[in-house]
C-alpha positions in Angstrom: 83.1 63.9 117.4 86.1 64.6 115.1 88.1 67.8 115.8 87.0 69.4 112.5 83.4 68.7 113.3 83.8 70.2 116.7 85.3 73.4 115.2 82.3 73.6 112.8 79.6 73.3 115.5 79.9 76.9 116.8 79.8 78.2 113.2 76.6 76.2 112.5 75.1 77.4 115.7 75.8 81.0 114.9 74.1 80.6 111.6 71.3 78.5 113.1 72.1 76.0 110.4 71.2 72.3 111.1 72.8 69.7 109.0 72.2 65.9 109.0 75.2 63.9 110.3 76.1 62.7 106.9 76.3 66.2 105.6 78.3 67.4 108.6 80.7 64.5 107.9 81.3 65.8 104.4 82.3 69.2 105.8 84.6 67.7 108.4 86.2 65.6 105.6 86.7 68.7 103.5 88.2 70.4 106.5 90.6 67.5 107.2 91.7 67.2 103.6 92.2 71.0 103.4 94.6 70.9 106.4 96.5 67.9 105.0 96.8 69.1 101.4 97.7 72.6 102.5 101.0 71.3 103.9 102.2 70.8 100.4 99.9 72.9 98.2 99.0 76.5 99.0 95.2 76.3 99.2 94.9 78.9 101.9 97.2 81.3 103.6 95.2 80.9 106.8 96.8 78.1 108.8 95.0 78.1 112.2 92.0 75.7 112.2 89.7 77.9 114.3 90.3 80.8 111.8 89.7 78.4 108.9 86.4 77.4 110.5 85.1 81.0 110.5 86.8 82.7 107.5 86.4 79.8 105.0 83.6 77.5 106.2 81.7 80.3 108.0 81.6 82.6 105.0 80.6 79.8 102.7 77.9 78.5 104.9 76.6 82.0 105.4 76.1 82.2 101.6 74.4 78.8 101.8 71.8 80.1 104.3 70.9 82.7 101.7 70.6 80.2 98.9 68.4 77.8 101.0 65.6 76.5 98.8 67.3 77.4 95.6 67.6 74.9 92.8 69.4 74.8 89.5 73.1 75.2 88.7 75.7 77.3 90.5 79.2 78.0 89.4 81.9 78.7 92.0 84.6 80.5 90.0 88.2 80.2 91.2 87.1 77.7 93.8 90.7 77.0 95.0 90.2 75.2 98.4 86.5 74.6 97.6 85.1 77.9 98.9 82.4 78.9 98.9 81.1 76.3 96.5 81.6 73.0 98.3 80.0 73.9 101.6 77.2 75.4 99.6 76.8 72.0 97.8 76.7 70.2 101.1 74.3 72.6 102.8 72.0 73.1 99.8 71.7 69.7 98.0 69.0 71.0 95.7 71.7 73.1 93.9 74.1 71.5 91.3 77.4 73.1 92.1 80.3 73.3 89.7 83.7 74.0 91.3 85.9 75.8 88.8 89.6 76.3 88.9 92.3 76.6 86.2 95.1 75.3 88.5 95.7 71.6 87.9 96.7 70.9 91.5 93.8 72.8 93.0 91.4 71.0 90.6 92.8 67.7 91.8 92.0 68.7 95.4 88.5 69.8 94.4 87.9 66.4 92.7 89.0 64.7 95.9 86.6 66.6 98.1 83.8 66.3 95.6 84.2 62.5 95.2 80.9 60.8 96.0 79.0 64.0 96.4 76.2 63.8 93.8 75.5 67.5 93.4 79.1 68.7 93.1 81.3 68.4 90.1 84.7 70.0 89.1 85.7 71.8 86.0 89.5 72.2 85.5 89.8 75.2 83.3 88.9 78.9 83.0 85.3 80.1 83.5 85.6 81.8 80.1 86.1 78.4 78.4 83.0 76.8 79.9 80.2 76.8 77.4 77.3 76.6 79.9 74.9 78.9 81.6 74.2 78.9 85.3 71.4 80.0 87.5 73.9 81.5 89.9 77.6 82.5 89.8 79.5 83.0 93.1 82.8 84.6 93.7 85.1 84.9 96.7 88.7 86.0 96.7 88.6 86.4 92.9 88.8 89.8 91.2 85.3 90.2 89.5 86.1 92.9 87.0 87.9 90.8 84.4 85.0 88.2 84.5 82.1 90.6 84.2 81.6 90.1 80.4 81.4 86.3 80.9 79.2 86.7 84.0 76.7 88.7 81.9 76.7 85.9 79.2 76.4 83.0 81.6 74.1 83.9 84.5 71.3 86.1 85.7 72.3 86.1 89.4 75.7 86.9 91.0 76.6 86.3 94.7 79.9 87.7 95.8 81.7 87.7 99.2 83.8 90.8 99.1 84.7 94.0 100.8 82.2 96.8 100.7 84.4 99.1 98.5 84.8 96.4 95.8 81.1 95.7 95.9 80.2 99.4 95.5 82.4 99.5 92.4 80.4 96.6 91.0 77.2 98.4 91.8 78.3 101.2 89.4 77.9 98.8 86.4 74.6 99.4 84.9 74.0 95.7 84.1 74.3 94.7 87.8 71.3 95.7 90.0 71.8 95.1 93.6 69.4 92.5 95.1 70.6 92.4 98.7 73.5 93.0 101.0 74.2 91.0 104.1 76.7 91.5 106.9 78.4 88.4 108.2 78.1 87.6 111.9 81.9 87.5 112.1 84.4 90.4 111.4 86.0 88.8 108.3 86.3 92.0 106.3 83.8 90.8 103.8 80.1 91.1 103.1 77.7 89.1 101.0 76.3 91.0 98.0 73.8 89.5 95.7 73.1 91.0 92.3 70.6 90.5 89.5 72.5 90.5 86.1 70.7 92.4 83.3 71.4 91.2 79.8 
């Protein structure tokens, strides 16, 4: 088994998530490419592979477990190194995931990891410029406040991996009704909050 796949196995076990070998191979390829590209392009400040396995892949796959069985379109805004959207696309093939980033080099990386994955595509540009609606929008490591007007226009459901204080601020907006909150099984400093968006 490849080193990346070995690092992902405990994460999958903690989440009780079973993936077919071909899907696990896609995650391992993503992991390997992230390490390689990160040497010349700042995709993540986290450098240690075991920490990447938990803080990036673990958080993304935790979201995936709460989207299991969902279908339709999901937008990952500010995807950067592919999180959380790409692991979600891998683990939930019934979702059509659009990885969105305005940075050209990061978009090039996203296109590389999404190559050959039928339910993942990449939009190089700003979420505000994308004239589409989505069943879900997800955010991680992106300030949500400047995007709220666009989120209201483009989706009915928001999933955000963020700190509790930031999530409570979001809860104060009348058009976001909290659906659920989930604590991650690792101390990453974030929680998963899921909101219904009122229009």
